[in-house]
N, C-alpha and C positions, 0 to 999 in steps of 0.2 A: 382469206389473209391479204390478197391484194386490196380489198376493200379497205382494210384496217390501214394498211401503208397509205393509200392514195389519202384517206382522211386524215392521217397525221401530216402529209404534206401538204394539204390543201389548210390545215390549222395553222401552220408556221408561216406560208407563203403569201396569203393573200393580205392585200391592203384593206384597213378596216375604217368606219366613218370616225370623223372627230363629232364630240358633242355640239348642239347646236344650241347656243346662247341667245336668247332673247334679248336680255337687258342685263346689266350688271347689277340694278337694283330690281331685287325680288318684290318691293312694296309698288313699283310701278306696274306688274301685271299681276298680282297675287289674286286669285280671285275673279279674274276676266272672264272666265267661261261659266259663272256661277251666277243663277239668280239671287243675288245677296239682299239684303235690307236697304243696300244703298241703291241697286238698281230698281228694287220694289217703289221707292221713295220717288224715283225719276220716272217711272212709267206707270203708276199708280195714282188716283184721285187719292188726296189727303185723307178723306173719310175712309176710304176703302183700305188704304195701307194701315191707317190705325185700327181698323178692325179685325184685318187678317194678323198683324203683328200682336197684338191684344190674345188673340185666340192661340197663337203659339206660344207665348209667353206662359198663359195660363192654363194651358193642355186644354182647351174650351174647343167648342164645336164650330165650325166655320160656316158661316151664314150663306146658305146655298145662293141666296140673291147676289153675292159678291164674286162668285164663281167664275160668271163669265167674264166680268171685268179683268179678274185674275189670267185667266185662260187668254185675254185678248193680250194682254201684256207681256205674257210669257211668249206668246206668239211672235209680236212685233220684236220684242227684244232679241228671240232666237232667229230669224229671218235676218236681222241686221247683223247678226253673227255670222252669217252663211248657212246656218241651217236649213235644210228642207223638208227633214223628217222630225217627227215626236215619237217617243216610246214610254210606256210606263215599266220602270226599272224595278225589279225586285230581286229578294232572295229565296228561293226555292229550297227545299229540304235535302236537294243533292248537294247542297254545299258551293254552287257555282252562283254566279250573278244570271239574270235571264230578260230578255227582252225580246220585244216584236214591235219593227219599226213601220210607221204609217207615215204617208207623205201627207205635207199640209195641204196641196192641192187637192181642190174637188169641184168636179164638172158642175156647171149650172144650168148650160145649155150646150149644142153642138159645136166645137172648137172653141168654147169659152170655158174658162176655169178662174176660180179665186182660192187663195189659201183661207184655209178655216181651222180654227181648234177653238172649240167652245168649251163652256163650263161643264158639258156632261162628257166630253172627252177627257178632260182633265181630271175629274173627281173619280169617273169609275169607268173600268173597261172589264171586257169578258174573254180574257186570252184561254185557251185549250188548256185545261188541267188534266187530263187525260193521261198523259206521259210524264209527269210529274212525279215523283215519289209521294206516295199517300200512306203507306201503310194500313191499307185497307179502309182508309176514310172514304175512299171514290173507288167504284169498279173502273175497269177500263173504257167502258163503253159510256160511263156518266164523264164527258168531257166539260161541264161548266165550273167555271171558278171564276172568281172574282179579283181584280187587282183596283185598290182603292188610294188614293192621293195621302202621302203622310207629308203635311205642310210644314212639321219640323224640322225635315230634311231638306235641304235646299236643292231645287231643279238645277240641272247643269248641263252644257253642252259637250259632246265628246263625237268626235269623229263627224260631224255637220248633223248632229240628232240631238234633240232637245230630249232630255231622261229626265223623266219625274220619278222619284222615288215612291215607292207604294208598297203595300201591306198586299198578303194575296192570301185568299181565303176561299174555301170551298163554297160550293152553291148552299150546302148546308150550315154554314158559318163558322165550321171548324179551321184552325190556321193550319196554312198549308206551307207556312215559311217561319223563318227565324223572327222577322221584325214584330209580327204581332203580338206573342206574348213578351217580347223584351218591352213594346210600349205600355203593357198591362204593369209589367213589373215596375216600369219608372213611376207611373201613378202611384202604385201603391207604396213604392218607397216616399214619395213627396208626402203623401196622406200620413202615413205611420211616423215617419221620421219627424215631419214638423211638429207633430203632438209630442213627441219626446222632446223637441229642442224646445218649446216652450216653457220646459221645466226651468229654463235657464235664460233664455234670451227671446222675448217676445218678439223682437224685431224681425226674428226668421219666419218667414211666411212659404218659403219655397226651398225644396231639398231635392237634388238631383246628383245621379251617379255619375261620375267621370272616368275616362280610360284613355289610357296614354300605351299603345299597344309598339312592341318593339319586334318587327319582322326578320327573322334569319332565313337567309337563303344561299343556295349553292347558284354557280355560274358553272356550265360545261360549253366548250368550243361546239357550235352547231355541227361541224363535218364529224366530229367524235362522235357526238349526240346520235347522229342518223348511223352510225356504225354500230351502236348499241341496241338492238333490238329490245332489251330490258329497259333502257332507260326512255325508248320512244312508247313502250305500252303500259309501263307500269310507274314511271317516275323516278325507280331505284333501279339499283343495279343487283341482280340476283345473284351473280357471281362476280368473283374478283379478290385475288389475293392481297392481302393489307402489304403497302410498298415498304421498302426498306427505311424510307424516310415520310414519316406523316407529318404528325402534329407534335411529336415529341420536344422537339426544338423549340416551342412555343416562340418561334420566329415570325408567324404571319398574324397573331393576334394584336390589332391597333397598330400594325406595321403601315408602311407607306403602299397606298392605294395603286395597284398596276394603272399605267397610263390608258390602256384600253378600256378596262373597269371603271375607270373615272370617267372617261368619257360617256359611257352607259349611264351611269349615274347621273350625272349632271343633265344629260337629256331627260329623263326619266323624273328628275325632279323639277324640271322647268313645265313638264306635263301636270305634274300633281300639283304645282302651285296655281297653276292658272284655273283647276278645278278645287282651289280652296284647300288643299289637303297640306296641313302644316309641317310637312316634313323638315325636320332639323337636323338630325343627327345620320351620319354615316361613317362605317369605318369597317375593317377587317374584322371577321371572325377568329375563333379558335382555328379551325381545321384550313388546311389549304382550299381555295377556291371557295371559301364561305366568306358572306357579308352579313352587314344587318343595317337596317335604316329604323328611324323611330321619329315619332312626330312630336309635335306639343300636345299636352291633354285637349280632349275635346269631351261635349257630353257624351253620353255612353252610344246613344242611337247614331248620331252623324258620326262618331270614330269608329263604328262598325261598319257603315256604309263606305267610309273613305277606305279602310283596310281592304274590302273587298274590291274597290275599284281600283286602288294601287298595284295590286295583284296583276289586274287586267293590265294595267298600264306597263307595268314591269315586263311583261311577257310580250308584249307588242315591241315596245322599245330594244328590248335584247334580240329579237329575231333582225332587227334593221342592224344592229350592232354584230350579228352573228354569233350570238350567244342562245343558250337555253337556259332558262332560269328553272332551277330545281327547289320545288317549294314542299318535298317530301321531307317528312322527319326523320329520316336514315337513309339518305340515297347511298351511302357507302359505308360498307363494313367496317368496324375497328376505327372511324374519327368522330369527330363530334356529330351529333343530330342537330336538328333545327327546330327551334321552339318560336313561340312569339307570346312574350311574356305579357302579361296582363297586369297592368299598373292601374289598380282600382281604387278610387276614393269616392267622397261626396262631398259635395259645393253646396253652397245655400245661395239666396238672395242677395245675401249681405257681404258675398263676396270672400266668405269665410271656407275654408276647406275644413270639414269635421273631422279628420284624421290628422291634423296639424295644431298641435297644443299651443294656447295661446301665453300671454304674460301675466294672466291674472288666475288665481285659484277656481274662479266661477268658470272662466272658459278652458281649464284643465279639466275640470271636472265633467264639462261636455265632451270633451275629448276623449276620456277614459270610460265614460257611459258608452260611447260608439265602439271605441276600441275593443271593450270586454264582452259587448255584445256580439261583436263579430267572432271573437274568440269562440265565445259559446255556441254560436251558430254553425262553425265550422266542425267544431267537436260532435255537434248532435247530428251533423249531415255529411260527414266525410266520406262515406261510400257515395252519395249523390255527386258531390264534387269529381270523383274519380269517374264516375260514370260520364259527366260531362264531358271529359277530355279523352274518351275511349275512341280509338280508332286502330285499324291495323296496322296504319303507318307509326302512332305514337305508341305502340306495344315495342316495336323495334328500339324505341330510343328511351323511355322511360326508364330511370335506374343505371345510364351508362354515361360515359363521357361527358360528365358535368351537367346531365340531365336529371331533374329531380326523380327519386323515387317513385313507384307505384302507391307507396303508403303516403297518405296524405298527413301531413304535421303542418305545424306552425313555427315559425322562428321570429321573436321578438327581440332579442339581445339582452345581455346580461343586464343592463341599466333599466330597462322597463320589466324586468323578471323581478328584479328588486323592488322596485315601485308597487307591482303586485303583491309582492310578498308583504310589504309595507301594510297594504289596504287589508288583506286577508288576517294579517297580524294583530292589526290594532282595532277592528272595527270588530270588537265581540259582540256575543248577543244582547248583552246589555247594552245601556244608552251610554254614548262616548261621554266624556267629559269634556269640558269647553276646551282645556288645555291639549287632549289627544285630537280634538277635531281641528284645531290651530296649527298643530303639528303637522299633521297630515296634510292640509292645504298647502303649506310652505314647501313641504317635500315634495308634494305635485308642482309646485311652481317652480320646481328646477328642472323640469323635464324638457322645455326647451333647448337649454343648453347639451343637458344629456344625450338627447337625439341629434341634435347638429354634429357635436362632436366625437362621440363615443360611441355610438350605436352601429356595429359592424353590419355585414350583409354575409347570407349563409348560401351559397349556389348550390347545395344538395336540397334545399329547403322547398319544397312546391309551393309553399305562401309564405314569405316572408315579409315582415312589416321594415320599410326602408325609409323611414322619416316621417313620411306625411301620406302614405299609403299603404296598401298591401299589393305586392306585388306576385300574382298567381303564375310561377313559371312552369307549371304543368302543360299549358296549352302547346298543341302542335302546331307548326309553322304553315300545314296546309288548312287548319281550321280555319271555320267561322268562329269570331269569339262571341256569338250571340248565345249558345249552350252555356258558356261558362257564366256569362254575364246575367242571364236569366235565374240562373240557381244561385249566384251570389246575391243578386238583389232580394229575390225571394225569401231565402234563408234568414236574410239580415231582416227583413220587414218583418217577417214572422216573429222572429226573436225580438224585437222592440214592441211588438205588440204584446209578448208576456210580460217582458220588463215595465211596461208603463201599467200593466194591469197588475201587477206586484207590489211596485211603488203606491199606485192607488190606494190597494187595500191597507197597505201599511200605515198611509197617511190619516186613513178614514180611522181607524185606531188610535190616532193622537200622535203618531210618529213625526217629529220634524221632519221637512221635506230632504235636508241633505242626508240626515241619519238615515231616512228610508231607502235613499239613492245608494248611501255606503253598503247598508245591510244586504241589499240584492244584489250588488257587485261582488260583494264578499263571497255570497253564495255561489255566485257563477264562477269565480277564480277556483271556488274549491271543486267544481264541479266538471271542469275544463282542462284540468292541469294535465291529463293525457295526451291533449293535442300539441302541447307545447316540447318542441325540442331544440336544443340548441347545437346539438353536434354532428358528426359525420352521418348523412342519410345514406352514404353508400356503403355502410360498414354492415358486415355481417352481425355485428351485436346490436346493431339499431333493428334490424330484422327481428332478431330474437326478443330484444325489448320491447317493441312495438306489439309483438304478439301477446307478450304479457300484461301490455297494458289493455289490450282488446282492441286495437286499431285494425281496420279492416286492411289486407295487404291483395287486392285484387290487380293480379298479374295480367289478364289478359282481357280483351273486349267483351267475349260474352258474358264473363262472369261480374264483370264491371256495370255492365249494361242491365244487369237485374236490377240494380238500384231505382231505376227508373219506372218500374212497377212494384217496388215495393208498398207495403201498407203504410208507412210512413210518408213516403214520397205523394201517393197518391191522396191522403189526406192534407200534406202540406199544399201542394197544388190546388187541390180541389177548393178547400177552405178559403184559399185567398183568389180563387177565379183568376187562374193563370192557365191552367189545363185543364179539360175535362179528364175523365178516366179514358174515355175513348182515344182522345189527342196524346195522351201518356203512351198508352199502347200504340199505336201508331208508329210514334217517334222511336220507341222500342223495336218495333218491327223493321222500319227503314234503316235503321243503323246495325241492325244484325245483319240485314239483306247486302247491304253495304259492305260490310266484312267480309261476307262469304264471297262476293262477287269480286272483291280485290282479291282475295286469296285463288279463286277460282282463275283469274285472269293471271295471277304470277304463276301458277302452277302450270296452265297451258304454255304460258312464255317459255318458262324452264325446262319442260319437255320439249320443245321446238328448238332452243338454244342446245339443250343436250345431243338431240339427235342428229340436227342438222348443221350444227356447228362444232361443237367440242369434241365429240366421238370421231369426226372424219378427220378433225385436225390431227387428234392423237394418234388416230391409225396411221395416218400419213406419215407422223413423225416416228412411229413404230416400225413402218416398213423401212424408213432410211436407217435405223438402226440394225434391223434384220438383214438388211444388204450389206451394210458393213461388217458385222459379224460375219456374213458370208464370205464377204473380199479377204476379212484376215485369215479366216480358215483355209483360203485358198494359198495364201502369201506366207503365212506364218508356220515355223516349225511347229508339230503338236507340243513340245514341251514350252514352247511361249505363248499358244494359243490363247489358254484358259487365262495366263495373267492379264493380257493386254484385251481380252473381250469380256473380263468380269464386269467392268462398270456398264457396257451396252447391255450386257444380258441383265444385269441387276434392274437396268432402267428399262427394258422391254416387260420383264416380269410385272415391275411396279405399275406400268401403264395397263397391262393387261388387266390386273386387279383394279384399278380405280374404274376401267373400261365395265368391266363386270359388274362394277358396285352400283355404278350409274345405272347401267341398264335394267339391273335388279328392282331397284329403287324407284325409277322413272314408272317402271310397269306396277309398282307397288301404288305409287303415287295417283298415278291415272285410276287405277281399281278404287283407291279410297276417295277419289274426287267425284267419280261416278255415282258410289254409295250414298256421298253427301248429297248430289243434286237430285236424287230420287227421294230425298227425306222431304215431307212435305211440310213439316213441323219446322219453322225459321230458326227458333233457338237451337233444336237438336241439329240441324244442318249447320248453322254457324259453331257448335261446338265441335262438330266433327270435321270441320274445315280446322280447326285450332287444335285438337288433340290428335287426329288422324294424319292430316295433308301437311299442315306446318312444318312437323317434324321431320318427316321424309324430304320437303324443301330444302331443311338444314342440312339434312346428311348429304343430299346430292350436292349441294354446295360444296361442302367440305371436300369431298372427292374431285370436282371440277377444278377448286382452288389449287389442290396439289397437284393436277395436271398442269394448270399453268406455270409452275414453276419446273416442270420436268419438260415440256414440250419445249423445242427451238422458238427463239422468240419470234424469228420471221414466219413462221408457220401458226401462230396462234393467232385466231381469227377475230379477237375483240380487243378493242382499246384497252389498255392496262390502266390500273390506277393513279400509275404514276403518270401517264399521260394526261389522264383526264383532270387530275388533280393540280398539275403544275403547268400546263400549257396555257399562258394568258392571251 
């Protein structure tokens, strides 16, 4: 209890740093710590620069003969910026970033060194792979793994180290990261989507997915953070009674940003801009002490690198401002959780966004082709998309307080729903008349105005069309965007293959191209209606309606992850050369193991909180009440004693009941945890934690939260929600 009071006093009494502003014009320092094309042009010979950028633009192989020159240029630039070390920077399957720093200096004789960084060190390194999650791809004693340069994502300098973005693979060639399969899906999308685009526009020769992520997060005062063992160990509060005032007044959302928070935001934005991360938007989110930032859209591979990088930057700058950033999807019970909305679209070499309707029937038909194929792809693989965003943290968030439900559905708005209805109604199995074709194309030509002016948004939809992109809102705030983007890219590419094949078959039978396209689209609209939902995703009616439609409702991570090893998924990724069956099973095992370990840690922390913090505080207050009752009995006449001690006696009994329940359930939880830990089969272990351990944790929390409102405030050992959420 003293620790809590000290933490509260510290939180409100210390001076805090102001933001460090480099310049009022971001353009003067944006990307100064990035080995950008502008820097390449300055440091590389013209022919090397041309070969390198051409290879990057066309996703081609880098000529090994130029690697030494690129490495030499990188080294010279990095040293000029004060860098002394270099590292291969990659994204292993633990969800974090990884880096091993080596100094540039290299001894050449006694007492004489030079700075060295050659093409071999740039292109490939061999970090120890034994301690990263591999899902059985590697044994513990098999340490060898390779990181290989990804030239499409620019190198950058952070904290005096040249960071080279790389893929990470096992000695056997299997992917041990998120980037390797993502790059494969990008190449697949490019090949397949260009083939479809050629039906409409011969000038389109490259297609690539874009991503604009929206990062939600909470800030907690550092003093209060360290007074909560659950926040330190798990990133979320395992106990905590909902405060009288939470987010119900809706006064925090888009409100004035507190000065101390603003100083933190400004400083991490400066660091982000130096690294070429185009952060543009900041605002208060719905819950108290919840905030959001969002960048400009980028090519998906770079966007994911930047998202992982900015979480590292935010954590570092928050500590300087005596905050701690909480990226957990549900750090506080009863208020908004945090997501990472993935705004996904497709861009071309002609500068067109394929999900943005144009002003002519031809360009609108191109839009509708991709739009309808995406709907069809999500309808076919809804369970896999749910698996892509499954985690222990996200299970707490989905379906609560403005997060989308676990049921994957799509929202496209009433106007586009009518457009699809027109296509389905007008394009019969018979050949269209010229008048019907003209009328339909004219109706499609109205889409730009409709989308801009009248298409609404649905915050309860996991995947909503928002004008020129699909917003996949179900991704958790702590997640790497890679799994979601890998799935979306792959299922769309696979669907476009089917579409092109069907159109080609129809044209081979003599059907005119536009009519062949419309016929296939009409069939897809009819087959995909179940995935479209315009209503309230939180309602029980939708749960029942979704069940009638046959849509999966996978509420927990263990059942959602089964989609990763289904026959459909194995075939999807296998035939498109994204994952082997072994790699998919490995990811399934890794994510189940992560789920079990997260719950294992949480249950251990909860047992410690219960036995060493909560119960002693409750007993201490109970003893105060007992002494009070004894005193009353000594000084009051027997006729008055019962009346004046009734409240205390009731509280003593209630406290005893809650303590008894907590002790009993903690004992059961420990027993169930031990049983789960002894289960060698990982799916069975994860299910045991989900079905046996997690419900007991929720029951224990219920009784602890009841004690929080019974025990005297000065005796309660942990900072409360009203303190965590409202101290700036």
